C-alpha positions as CSV (number, residue, x, y, z in Angstrom):
1,M,13.0,16.6,-20.9
2,K,13.2,14.3,-18.3
3,M,14.7,15.6,-15.2
4,F,13.7,13.0,-12.5
5,K,12.1,9.9,-13.7
6,K,12.1,6.4,-12.5
7,H,11.5,4.5,-15.7
8,K,7.8,2.4,-14.2
9,I,4.9,2.7,-16.5
10,L,1.6,2.4,-14.3
11,V,-0.7,1.5,-16.5
12,C,-1.2,-1.8,-18.0
13,A,-2.6,-1.8,-21.6
14,L,-5.2,-4.5,-22.8
15,L,-4.1,-7.1,-24.9
16,L,-5.8,-7.8,-28.1
17,C,-4.9,-11.8,-27.4
18,L,-6.5,-14.5,-24.5
19,P,-4.2,-15.8,-22.2
20,L,-3.3,-18.8,-22.5
21,A,-6.5,-20.1,-25.0
22,A,-8.4,-19.5,-21.7
23,G,-11.4,-18.6,-23.7
24,C,-12.0,-21.8,-25.1
25,E,-14.8,-23.6,-23.8
26,E,-14.3,-26.9,-24.4
27,A,-12.0,-28.9,-22.8
28,P,-8.2,-29.2,-24.2
29,N,-6.9,-31.9,-26.0
30,R,-4.0,-33.8,-24.3
31,S,-1.5,-35.4,-26.5
32,A,-1.1,-38.9,-26.8
33,A,2.6,-38.8,-26.4
34,G,4.3,-39.6,-23.4
35,T,7.7,-38.2,-22.2
36,E,9.5,-38.8,-19.2
37,A,8.3,-35.2,-17.4
38,E,4.8,-36.4,-17.6
39,E,5.8,-40.1,-16.4
40,N,7.4,-39.0,-13.3
41,A,5.5,-36.6,-12.7
42,A,2.1,-38.8,-12.5
43,E,4.3,-40.6,-9.5
44,I,5.0,-37.5,-7.6
45,S,4.0,-37.2,-4.2
46,D,6.2,-35.1,-2.9
47,K,5.1,-31.3,-2.8
48,Y,8.3,-30.7,-1.0
49,V,11.5,-31.3,-1.9
50,S,15.1,-30.5,-1.4
51,L,17.3,-28.2,-3.9
52,E,19.5,-31.1,-5.1
53,E,16.1,-32.7,-6.1
54,A,14.7,-30.0,-8.1
55,K,17.8,-29.9,-9.8
56,R,17.2,-33.2,-10.8
57,Q,13.4,-32.6,-11.4
58,V,14.5,-29.4,-13.8
59,K,16.5,-31.5,-15.9
60,E,13.2,-33.9,-16.8
61,L,11.0,-30.7,-17.5
62,E,13.6,-29.0,-20.2
63,G,12.7,-29.3,-23.1
64,N,9.9,-31.4,-22.6
65,M,5.9,-31.8,-22.7
66,L,3.7,-32.2,-19.4
67,D,-0.2,-32.9,-20.4
68,G,0.3,-30.4,-23.8
69,L,2.3,-27.8,-21.9
70,R,5.4,-27.8,-23.3
71,F,8.4,-26.4,-21.2
72,P,11.5,-24.3,-22.1
73,D,14.6,-26.3,-23.4
74,Y,16.6,-24.3,-20.7
75,I,15.2,-23.7,-17.3
76,E,17.1,-21.1,-15.3
77,M,18.2,-23.6,-11.5
78,P,20.6,-21.8,-9.5
79,D,23.3,-24.2,-7.7
80,V,22.8,-23.3,-4.6
81,E,21.2,-26.2,-1.0
82,A,18.9,-23.4,0.0
83,V,17.0,-20.3,-0.6
84,C,15.4,-17.5,1.3
85,E,12.3,-15.3,2.3
86,V,14.2,-12.1,2.1
87,K,12.4,-9.2,4.1
88,L,13.2,-5.7,3.2
89,T,12.6,-2.2,4.4
90,P,12.8,0.9,2.6
91,W,16.1,2.2,2.2
92,H,17.4,5.8,2.8
93,W,20.3,7.1,2.7
94,K,22.9,8.3,5.6
95,N,23.0,11.9,4.1
96,E,22.8,12.7,0.4
97,E,26.4,12.9,-0.3
98,E,27.3,9.3,-0.3
99,V,24.3,8.7,-3.2
100,E,26.2,11.7,-5.1
101,S,29.6,10.3,-4.6
102,A,28.0,6.9,-6.3
103,I,26.8,8.7,-9.2
104,K,30.5,10.4,-9.6
105,S,32.0,7.0,-9.3
106,M,29.9,5.3,-11.9
107,W,28.8,7.4,-14.4
108,A,31.5,8.5,-16.5
109,D,30.9,12.5,-17.6
110,Y,30.0,13.4,-13.8
111,D,33.4,15.5,-14.2
112,V,32.9,17.2,-17.4
113,V,30.8,19.4,-16.0
114,D,31.4,21.8,-13.2
115,W,28.3,21.0,-11.3
116,S,28.2,23.6,-8.6
117,A,27.9,26.4,-11.2
118,V,24.5,24.5,-12.1
119,E,21.1,25.2,-10.0
120,K,19.9,22.2,-8.4
121,K,16.4,21.6,-8.5
122,T,14.7,20.1,-5.5
123,F,11.4,17.3,-5.4
124,Y,9.5,16.7,-2.8
125,N,6.6,13.6,-2.1
126,E,3.8,14.3,0.2
127,L,2.8,10.4,0.7
128,I,6.5,9.6,1.5
129,P,8.0,10.9,4.8
130,D,11.2,12.2,5.0
131,Y,11.2,11.7,0.9
132,I,13.6,14.6,-0.7
133,G,15.3,14.2,-4.2
134,Y,17.8,16.8,-6.2
135,G,18.6,17.2,-10.2
136,K,20.7,19.3,-11.9
137,T,20.9,20.1,-15.8
138,D,23.3,21.6,-17.4
139,E,22.6,23.5,-20.1
140,E,25.6,23.8,-22.2
141,T,25.8,20.0,-22.5
142,G,22.4,18.6,-21.8
143,F,24.2,16.2,-19.1
144,L,21.4,15.9,-16.3
145,Y,21.4,13.8,-12.9
146,S,19.1,13.2,-9.8
147,Y,19.1,11.5,-7.1
148,D,17.0,11.1,-4.2
149,S,16.7,9.9,-0.1
150,Q,15.5,6.3,-1.3
151,G,18.7,5.6,-3.1
152,F,17.5,6.1,-6.7
153,F,19.9,8.0,-8.7
154,S,20.6,8.3,-12.2
155,G,23.1,10.0,-14.6
156,D,23.0,10.8,-18.3
157,S,25.0,11.8,-21.2
158,L,22.6,11.2,-23.9
159,N,20.3,14.3,-23.8
160,D,17.6,12.4,-22.4
161,S,17.5,10.4,-25.7
162,E,18.2,6.7,-23.9
163,G,15.2,5.4,-25.4
164,E,15.2,6.9,-29.1
165,Y,16.8,4.0,-30.8
166,V,16.1,2.8,-34.5
167,S,16.1,-0.5,-33.7
168,C,17.5,-3.4,-32.0
169,I,19.6,-5.6,-34.0
170,A,21.0,-8.6,-31.4
171,E,19.9,-9.3,-27.7
172,Y,21.0,-12.0,-25.0
173,D,19.5,-12.7,-22.2
174,F,21.7,-14.3,-19.9
175,E,19.1,-14.6,-17.3
176,W,17.5,-17.3,-19.4
177,G,20.3,-19.0,-20.4
178,D,22.3,-17.0,-23.2
179,V,25.9,-17.7,-23.6
180,M,28.2,-14.8,-25.1
181,G,30.4,-15.5,-27.7
182,D,33.2,-13.1,-29.4
183,E,30.7,-10.9,-30.9
184,T,32.0,-7.3,-31.4
185,Y,30.4,-4.4,-31.9
186,R,30.9,-0.7,-33.4
187,L,30.4,1.9,-30.7
188,E,31.1,5.5,-31.4
189,D,35.1,5.4,-30.2
190,G,35.8,2.1,-31.6
191,E,35.1,-1.5,-31.3
192,M,34.2,-3.7,-28.0
193,S,32.9,-7.0,-27.8
194,V,29.6,-7.9,-25.4
195,A,31.6,-9.6,-23.2
196,E,34.3,-6.7,-22.7
197,A,31.2,-4.8,-22.1
198,V,29.9,-7.1,-19.4
199,L,32.6,-7.0,-17.8
200,Y,33.1,-3.9,-17.0
201,T,30.0,-3.0,-16.0
202,E,29.7,-6.3,-13.6
203,K,32.8,-5.1,-12.1
204,L,32.3,-1.4,-11.9
205,L,28.5,-2.1,-10.3
206,N,30.3,-4.6,-7.9
207,E,33.1,-2.4,-6.8
208,K,30.9,1.0,-6.2
209,L,27.0,0.3,-6.0
210,S,27.5,-3.1,-3.2
211,A,28.7,-0.9,-0.4
212,L,25.1,1.4,-0.7
213,E,23.1,-1.6,-0.3
214,K,25.3,-3.1,2.4
215,N,26.9,-5.7,0.5
216,Q,24.0,-8.1,0.5
217,F,23.6,-8.3,-3.6
218,T,25.5,-9.0,-6.4
219,Y,25.1,-7.1,-10.0
220,K,24.8,-8.9,-12.9
221,V,24.1,-8.3,-16.3
222,Q,20.9,-10.7,-17.3
223,H,20.4,-8.8,-20.6
224,L,22.2,-7.0,-23.4
225,Y,20.7,-5.0,-26.3
226,V,22.7,-4.1,-29.5
227,M,20.9,-0.9,-30.5
228,K,21.2,1.1,-33.5
229,N,21.7,4.5,-33.6
230,P,19.4,6.5,-36.3
231,G,21.9,8.5,-38.5
232,V,25.3,7.0,-37.6
233,D,27.4,4.0,-37.8
234,Y,27.7,2.8,-34.5
235,Y,25.4,1.3,-31.8
236,D,24.8,1.4,-27.8
237,F,24.9,-1.5,-25.3
238,S,21.7,-0.9,-23.9
239,M,22.2,-3.4,-20.8
240,V,19.8,-4.1,-18.0
241,V,21.5,-5.1,-14.8
242,G,19.9,-7.6,-12.0
243,R,20.2,-7.8,-8.7
244,V,21.7,-11.2,-7.6
245,Y,20.7,-12.8,-4.2
246,Q,23.5,-15.8,-2.2
247,D,23.8,-17.2,-6.3
248,V,19.5,-16.7,-7.3
249,F,18.8,-13.9,-9.9
250,L,16.0,-11.2,-8.8
251,D,14.0,-11.4,-12.3
252,T,14.4,-8.0,-14.2
253,S,11.0,-7.6,-15.8
254,G,8.5,-4.9,-14.7
255,A,5.4,-5.2,-13.0
256,F,3.0,-7.9,-13.1
257,C,-0.1,-7.3,-15.0
258,L,-4.0,-8.5,-15.1
259,Y,-6.8,-7.8,-16.6
260,Q,-9.3,-5.2,-14.8
261,D,-11.8,-7.9,-13.4
262,A,-9.1,-10.4,-11.5
263,Y,-7.0,-9.3,-8.5
264,Y,-4.7,-11.4,-5.7
265,E,-4.1,-10.8,-2.4
266,K,-0.2,-9.9,-3.6
267,T,1.7,-7.9,-6.1
268,H,4.8,-9.2,-8.0
269,G,7.3,-7.0,-9.6
270,G,10.5,-7.3,-11.1
271,N,13.3,-5.0,-10.5
272,H,16.5,-3.8,-12.6
273,I,19.4,-1.5,-13.3
274,L,19.5,0.5,-17.1
275,A,23.3,1.1,-17.9
276,I,24.3,2.5,-21.8
277,M,27.4,2.5,-22.9
278,R,28.1,4.4,-26.0
279,H,31.5,4.7,-25.6
280,K,33.9,1.8,-24.9
281,N,35.1,0.9,-21.2
282,R,32.4,4.1,-19.7
283,L,28.7,4.3,-18.6
284,D,27.2,7.4,-20.8
285,Y,23.8,6.5,-18.9
286,L,23.3,4.9,-15.5
287,N,19.7,4.6,-14.0
288,T,19.0,2.7,-11.0
289,C,15.4,3.1,-12.1
290,D,13.6,2.6,-8.3
291,E,14.9,2.3,-4.7
292,L,17.7,0.4,-3.2
293,L,17.1,-2.3,-1.2
294,E,17.8,-3.0,2.1
295,V,17.4,-6.8,3.8
296,E,15.7,-6.7,7.3
297,E,16.1,-10.2,7.7
298,T,16.0,-13.9,6.1
299,T,14.7,-16.9,6.6
300,E,15.9,-20.0,4.9
301,V,14.6,-23.0,3.5
302,D,16.5,-26.0,2.4
303,Q,13.1,-27.6,0.5
304,I,10.9,-25.9,-2.0
305,I,7.7,-26.7,-4.2
306,S,9.0,-29.5,-6.4
307,P,9.4,-27.6,-10.0
308,L,7.1,-31.3,-11.1
309,Y,4.3,-30.2,-8.1
310,A,4.6,-27.0,-9.6
311,A,4.5,-28.0,-13.1
312,Q,1.3,-30.1,-12.4
313,L,-0.6,-27.6,-10.6
314,I,-0.2,-25.2,-13.7
315,N,-1.6,-27.8,-16.2
316,E,-4.5,-28.0,-13.4
317,R,-5.4,-24.3,-12.9
318,I,-4.7,-22.8,-16.4
319,A,-6.9,-23.3,-19.2
320,H,-4.4,-24.4,-22.1
321,V,-4.4,-26.2,-25.6
322,D,-1.9,-28.4,-26.9
323,N,1.8,-27.3,-27.3
324,T,1.2,-24.1,-25.4
325,R,5.1,-23.3,-25.1
326,F,6.7,-21.7,-22.0
327,E,9.9,-19.7,-23.8
328,D,11.4,-18.7,-20.4
329,G,11.6,-20.0,-17.0
330,G,13.0,-21.1,-14.1
331,L,13.5,-20.2,-10.2
332,V,14.2,-16.9,-9.4
333,Y,13.6,-14.1,-6.9
334,L,10.6,-11.8,-7.1
335,P,9.8,-9.0,-4.8
336,V,6.1,-9.3,-3.4
337,Q,3.9,-7.3,-1.4
338,D,0.5,-6.7,-0.4
339,N,-2.0,-5.8,-2.9
340,G,-2.7,-2.0,-1.2
341,K,-6.3,-2.5,-3.8
342,A,-7.2,-5.7,-2.7
343,K,-9.9,-4.5,-0.7
344,E,-11.5,-2.7,-3.7
345,H,-11.5,-5.6,-5.8
346,V,-8.1,-4.3,-7.7
347,Q,-5.1,-5.7,-9.0
348,D,-2.7,-2.9,-8.0
349,I,1.1,-3.0,-9.6
350,F,4.0,-3.2,-7.5
351,Q,4.5,0.3,-6.1
352,G,8.3,-0.3,-4.2
353,V,9.3,-1.6,-0.9
354,D,6.8,-1.1,2.0
355,D,7.1,-3.0,5.1
356,T,4.7,-6.1,3.8
357,T,7.7,-6.4,1.1
358,S,9.6,-9.7,0.9
359,L,11.9,-10.9,-2.2
360,R,10.6,-15.1,-2.4
361,P,11.7,-17.6,-4.3
362,V,9.3,-18.3,-7.4
363,W,9.0,-20.8,-10.2
364,L,8.2,-18.5,-13.1
365,F,7.4,-19.7,-16.4
366,M,6.8,-17.2,-19.2
367,M,5.3,-17.6,-22.5
368,G,6.7,-14.6,-25.2
369,K,5.8,-11.3,-25.7
370,T,1.7,-10.7,-26.2
371,A,2.3,-7.1,-28.0
372,E,4.0,-5.3,-30.1
373,I,7.3,-4.0,-28.5
374,P,7.3,-0.1,-29.5
375,V,10.7,0.6,-30.7
376,Y,11.9,2.9,-28.4
377,L,11.4,0.5,-25.0
378,R,13.4,-2.4,-24.4
379,P,12.1,-5.6,-25.3
380,D,12.4,-7.3,-21.2
381,M,8.9,-8.2,-21.4
382,H,6.9,-11.4,-20.3
383,G,4.0,-12.6,-22.0
384,N,1.2,-14.7,-20.0
385,S,3.1,-15.7,-17.0
386,V,2.7,-18.5,-14.2
387,I,4.3,-17.6,-10.8
388,V,4.4,-20.5,-8.4
389,D,5.5,-19.8,-4.9
390,A,8.5,-21.6,-4.4
391,I,8.1,-21.6,-0.4
392,D,4.0,-22.2,0.2
393,G,2.9,-23.3,-3.3
394,T,0.3,-20.6,-4.2
395,L,-0.2,-20.1,-8.0
396,Y,-0.9,-16.5,-9.3
397,Y,-1.5,-15.7,-13.6
398,Y,-0.8,-12.9,-15.0
399,E,-1.4,-11.5,-18.8
400,E,2.1,-9.4,-18.9
401,T,4.4,-7.7,-17.4
402,T,4.9,-3.9,-18.0
403,P,7.9,-2.4,-20.7
404,Y,10.4,-0.1,-19.0
C-alpha cells in the first residue's frame, strides 16, 4: 500500500543509446537539399523577435529541415503577445480544512466512507519547516486519501492500483497538437467519449482547484491514455492534466535528466496532475503529484529568442547526423531552479519549489522515447531533449525525462 506518495521517481536510469549521435567522431554530413527554413535562417541576425514574428518563424520551421535537423510537423506556439518570467514561492495552506475540502469536491468517492471513523496517520519532514501531512485508508473499501501542508493531495478509489494496466491502446497528446474526434470507449458503467471525459475533468478542476492557487492558473488535459484493464471488458481514461499560465502550457513531463558526468547550474522539470476516470463523469483517482504553486511576481517580456536563432544554436551546439528528427516541440513554460548539487559537479533533478524557482518560457524540442516504457507507467516521457531559454538564450541538453 502506498499511502502517501507523490509519484516522483528520483533516479534516472542510464540509457542504452547515445544522444543525438553525439558519439560520432566524424563531422556529420549535411543535406544538399535546401529548405525555406534553412535559407531564411542563414539571413537571421536578430536574436530577439516579437511574439508575432516568432509565430511566423515557427510556421517556417514546421516539418522542415535545418542542416540535418528535422523539426516537428506541428510546433506548439501560443497565440499571445507577451510571455513572463514567473517567480514562484512555496505554497502553504491557511488551514488543513481547505485542502480536505478540495479533495471532497473533486474525488467522487469521498462521501462513500465515514472518514471520521478512520484513523488518521500523520507525516513529518525534518527538512521542511512547518511541514505536516495526513492520510487515511478505509480497510473495508480500500479507498484512501492523503494531503499535506504544501498543497499535495490525492484521492484513490482504485485500491492503489492506478498503475496496474495491461496496455495503453490509444493516446492523445493535446499539448503537441493532437485533436480529439468522436472516439468512444467503454468504461465500467457504460460508454463515454474522449471529448466528454476531457470536458468534465477540465471543468471540475477549473471550478474547484483554481481558487487554491489564487486563480493564477487554468487546467487542461494535455495527454490522455486509454488503458485496458486486466481481465475485464472496460477501459480507463488516464489523464495528465497540465497547468496553463496566461494561455501558455506548462510542460507535463517528469524531471529532465543528464548522465552522471555532466551538470548545469540549473535544473528543469515538468509539472502535472493525474486524473483517472473509470466511471462516467467522475474521477476515481486524483493526484496533484507535487505541491501546489503560488506566484510571487511576474516579469513580462514582449520579445523572445527567435525560434530560428534557437534552431541555429541547436544545430551548432549539439552533434547530430542528417535526418535527426524532433518529434515534438514548441514554446512552453518549465519550472527552473538552481542546481543544489552544482558545487559537487553533479546534476540534480527538480526538487520542488524553493526560493530560486521560476517558470520560464523555453523553446523545447524532443526526440522520441529512448527506452521501453514499462506498462505500469504513463508514456509521457521525452527522449533526447534540447531546451533553449526563450529569455536569455541559454541552451541545455538532456538525455530524457523521468517516467511517472
